[in-house]
NUZAMAR-58695 format. One record per residue: residue in three letters; x, y, z of N, C-alpha, C in turn. Coordinates in steps of 0.05 Angstrom, whole numbers. Each point is the difference from the previous one (the first is absolute). Layout:
N
<pt ALA; <X; Y; Z>; <X; Y; Z>; <X; Y; Z>>
...
END
This chain:
120
<pt MET; <370; 209; -62>; <7; 11; -26>; <29; 10; 2>>
<pt GLU; <16; -10; -19>; <29; 6; 2>; <10; 19; -22>>
<pt ARG; <-17; 5; -21>; <10; 17; -21>; <-23; 14; -14>>
<pt LEU; <6; 21; -15>; <-19; 12; -17>; <-8; -19; -22>>
<pt GLU; <-25; 1; -8>; <-10; -19; -20>; <-23; 12; -16>>
<pt LYS; <-1; -7; -26>; <-21; 10; -17>; <-7; -23; -19>>
<pt LYS; <-26; -4; -4>; <-10; -20; -19>; <-24; 11; -14>>
<pt ARG; <-7; -13; -23>; <-23; 8; -16>; <-18; -24; -6>>
<pt PHE; <-25; 5; -3>; <-19; -21; -6>; <3; -10; -29>>
<pt ASP; <14; 14; -17>; <3; -10; -27>; <22; -22; -1>>
<pt SER; <13; -5; 23>; <19; -22; 3>; <-5; -13; 28>>
<pt PRO; <-24; -13; 3>; <-6; -11; 27>; <18; -24; 7>>
<pt ASP; <4; -5; 26>; <15; -23; 9>; <-15; -26; -5>>
<pt GLU; <-27; 2; 0>; <-17; -23; -3>; <-26; 9; -12>>
<pt VAL; <-13; -18; -16>; <-27; 5; -10>; <-17; -24; 8>>
<pt ARG; <-22; 6; 13>; <-18; -21; 8>; <-27; 3; -14>>
<pt PRO; <-6; -19; -18>; <-26; 2; -14>; <-23; -9; 17>>
<pt MET; <-23; 12; -4>; <-25; -7; 14>; <-19; -11; -22>>
<pt ALA; <4; -25; -7>; <-15; -13; -21>; <2; 18; -25>>
<pt ASP; <-22; 5; -13>; <1; 17; -24>; <-12; 28; 6>>
<pt LYS; <-2; 7; 25>; <-13; 25; 7>; <18; 20; 15>>
<pt GLY; <26; -3; -1>; <17; 19; 13>; <27; -11; 7>>
<pt ARG; <16; 18; 12>; <27; -7; 8>; <9; 18; 22>>
<pt VAL; <21; -9; 14>; <13; 16; 20>; <30; 2; -8>>
<pt ASP; <9; 24; -3>; <29; 5; -4>; <12; 6; 27>>
<pt ILE; <21; -15; 6>; <13; 2; 27>; <27; 13; -2>>
<pt LEU; <4; 19; 19>; <27; 12; 4>; <8; -6; 28>>
<pt ASN; <23; -13; 3>; <13; -4; 27>; <19; 23; 3>>
<pt ILE; <-6; 18; 19>; <16; 24; 3>; <3; 7; 29>>
<pt GLY; <24; 8; 8>; <5; 6; 28>; <-5; -25; 16>>
<pt ASP; <-15; 3; 21>; <-7; -23; 17>; <-29; -10; -6>>
<pt GLY; <-11; 9; -23>; <-28; -6; -5>; <-6; -9; -28>>
<pt VAL; <-26; -3; -5>; <-10; -8; -26>; <-22; 20; -8>>
<pt VAL; <1; 9; -24>; <-21; 17; -11>; <-11; -14; -24>>
<pt GLY; <-26; -1; -2>; <-13; -13; -23>; <-17; 19; -15>>
<pt ARG; <0; -3; -27>; <-19; 14; -17>; <-19; -21; -10>>
<pt ALA; <-24; 1; 10>; <-20; -19; -8>; <-18; 11; -21>>
<pt THR; <-3; -15; -22>; <-18; 8; -21>; <-23; -20; -1>>
<pt PHE; <-23; 8; 7>; <-24; -17; 1>; <-17; 7; -24>>
<pt GLU; <-3; -19; -19>; <-15; 5; -24>; <-30; -1; 5>>
<pt PRO; <-17; 13; -17>; <-29; -3; 3>; <-8; -29; 1>>
<pt GLY; <-18; -7; 18>; <-8; -28; 4>; <16; -14; 22>>
<pt TRP; <22; 12; 10>; <17; -12; 21>; <-16; 0; 26>>
<pt ARG; <3; -22; 14>; <-11; -3; 27>; <19; -17; 16>>
<pt TRP; <7; 8; 24>; <20; -14; 17>; <-9; -30; 3>>
<pt SER; <-26; -4; 6>; <-9; -27; 6>; <1; -19; -24>>
<pt GLU; <2; 12; -24>; <2; -17; -24>; <29; -2; -11>>
<pt HIS; <15; 22; 2>; <26; 1; -13>; <24; -2; 18>>
<pt VAL; <-3; 3; 26>; <23; -2; 19>; <-5; -22; 20>>
<pt LYS; <-25; -4; 8>; <-6; -21; 20>; <12; -27; -7>>
<pt PRO; <-1; -9; -25>; <13; -26; -6>; <30; 0; 5>>
<pt ILE; <13; 23; -3>; <28; 3; 6>; <5; 1; 30>>
<pt ALA; <-16; 16; 14>; <4; 5; 29>; <-8; -24; 16>>
<pt GLY; <-22; -14; -8>; <-10; -23; 15>; <-14; 8; 26>>
<pt THR; <-10; 25; 2>; <-15; 9; 23>; <-27; 8; -9>>
<pt GLU; <-19; 2; 19>; <-28; 7; -7>; <-2; 29; -7>>
<pt SER; <16; 18; 11>; <1; 28; -7>; <29; 9; 0>>
<pt CYS; <4; 24; -10>; <28; 11; -1>; <9; 5; 28>>
<pt GLN; <23; -12; 7>; <11; 3; 27>; <24; 20; 2>>
<pt ALA; <4; 14; -22>; <21; 21; 0>; <-12; 26; 9>>
<pt ALA; <16; 15; 15>; <-7; 28; 7>; <12; 18; -21>>
<pt HIS; <-16; 17; -11>; <10; 18; -22>; <0; 29; 9>>
<pt LEU; <20; 14; -10>; <1; 29; 3>; <7; 11; -28>>
<pt GLY; <-19; 11; -13>; <4; 7; -28>; <-9; 27; -9>>
<pt TYR; <9; 8; -24>; <-7; 24; -13>; <-12; -8; -27>>
<pt VAL; <-24; 9; -6>; <-14; -8; -25>; <7; 20; -22>>
<pt LEU; <12; -11; -21>; <7; 16; -23>; <-22; 3; -20>>
<pt SER; <-16; -21; -4>; <-22; 1; -20>; <-20; -22; 6>>
<pt GLY; <-24; 3; -12>; <-21; -20; 3>; <-13; 1; 28>>
<pt HIS; <-19; -18; 3>; <-15; -2; 25>; <-2; -29; 9>>
<pt GLN; <-1; -3; 26>; <-3; -27; 12>; <-18; 2; 24>>
<pt MET; <-15; -22; 4>; <-17; -3; 23>; <12; -22; 17>>
<pt VAL; <1; 5; 27>; <10; -20; 19>; <-22; -5; 20>>
<pt VAL; <-4; -26; 6>; <-18; -8; 21>; <15; -17; 21>>
<pt MET; <-1; 9; 25>; <14; -14; 21>; <-16; -25; 8>>
<pt ASP; <13; -18; 13>; <-13; -24; 10>; <-24; 6; 18>>
<pt ASP; <1; 23; 14>; <-22; 8; 18>; <-23; 14; -15>>
<pt GLY; <3; 4; -27>; <-21; 12; -16>; <4; 30; -5>>
<pt SER; <19; 13; 13>; <4; 29; -6>; <12; 2; -28>>
<pt GLU; <-6; 23; -13>; <7; 4; -28>; <14; 27; -4>>
<pt LEU; <17; 1; -20>; <14; 25; -8>; <5; 0; -29>>
<pt GLU; <-8; 21; -14>; <8; 3; -28>; <21; 22; -2>>
<pt PHE; <21; -4; -17>; <21; 20; -2>; <7; 3; -29>>
<pt GLY; <13; 23; -6>; <7; 7; -27>; <24; 18; -1>>
<pt PRO; <6; 12; -23>; <24; 16; -4>; <4; 22; 21>>
<pt GLY; <25; 1; 10>; <7; 19; 20>; <-5; -8; 29>>
<pt ASP; <-14; -22; 4>; <-5; -10; 27>; <24; -14; 11>>
<pt VAL; <5; 3; 26>; <19; -16; 15>; <-17; -18; 17>>
<pt VAL; <5; -26; -1>; <-17; -20; 13>; <16; -18; 19>>
<pt ALA; <-12; -6; 22>; <11; -20; 19>; <-21; -22; 2>>
<pt LEU; <8; -24; -7>; <-18; -23; 1>; <12; -21; 18>>
<pt PRO; <-14; -6; 22>; <9; -22; 18>; <-4; -27; -13>>
<pt PRO; <12; -21; 11>; <-5; -27; -10>; <-29; -7; 3>>
<pt GLY; <-9; -18; -18>; <-27; -11; 1>; <-19; 15; -18>>
<pt HIS; <6; 0; -26>; <-18; 15; -19>; <0; -14; -27>>
<pt ASP; <-20; 7; -16>; <-2; -6; -28>; <-1; 26; -15>>
<pt GLY; <8; 1; -25>; <-2; 25; -15>; <-4; -6; -29>>
<pt TRP; <-10; 20; -15>; <-4; -3; -28>; <0; 27; -14>>
<pt VAL; <7; 0; -26>; <1; 24; -16>; <-29; 9; -6>>
<pt VAL; <-4; 26; 3>; <-26; 12; -7>; <4; 15; -26>>
<pt GLY; <-16; -5; -20>; <2; 14; -26>; <17; -14; -20>>
<pt ASP; <6; 15; -21>; <14; -13; -23>; <29; 11; -3>>
<pt GLU; <10; 12; 20>; <28; 10; 0>; <17; -16; 20>>
<pt PRO; <24; -7; -8>; <17; -14; 20>; <4; 17; 25>>
<pt CYS; <2; -13; 23>; <6; 13; 25>; <29; -5; 6>>
<pt VAL; <16; 21; 2>; <29; -2; 5>; <6; 12; 27>>
<pt VAL; <13; -16; 17>; <5; 8; 28>; <30; -4; 6>>
<pt LEU; <12; 20; 12>; <27; -4; 12>; <-4; -8; 29>>
<pt ASP; <11; -23; 7>; <-4; -12; 27>; <27; 0; 14>>
<pt PHE; <0; 13; 23>; <25; 2; 16>; <2; -19; 23>>
<pt ALA; <-20; -17; 4>; <0; -17; 24>; <-6; -29; -5>>
<pt GLY; <-18; -7; -19>; <-11; -27; 0>; <9; -17; -23>>
<pt MET; <23; 5; -12>; <7; -14; -25>; <23; -21; 3>>
<pt ALA; <11; -3; 23>; <22; -19; 2>; <-8; -28; -9>>
<pt GLN; <-24; -9; 7>; <-8; -27; -8>; <-25; 0; -18>>
<pt TYR; <-11; 24; -6>; <-25; 2; -15>; <2; -12; -27>>
<pt ALA; <-20; -18; -7>; <-2; -13; -26>; <26; -15; -7>>
<pt LYS; <14; -9; 20>; <25; -14; -5>; <-5; -31; 1>>
<pt ALA; <4; -13; -22>; <-4; -29; -1>; <21; -13; 17>>
<pt THR; <-8; -20; 16>; <19; -14; 17>; <11; -25; -13>>
END
């Protein structure tokens, strides 16, 4: 990092849609990438991102803070975790996830967004 820098999600560097069920707003800042993911009710990784990623499960490692909504994550080994507003979550590669309830799940992700939902 060579300089002070400030960015806002109301002017993202990139927007990545996830079919009709969400989007990721990307900020390239400092030496990293921060994403604000908005997962709409009915969103599921295996339906809305898998066709973009081309993998059987999500292979990104995530480190995030949940702003709103709820999501359930199931790891490839079968372990499960539900999270919601105020939770800080670490998700290793190898998972599926979906929105629980009728409220969008919004997550700030500080680790796993460099290639997430990015069409090649």
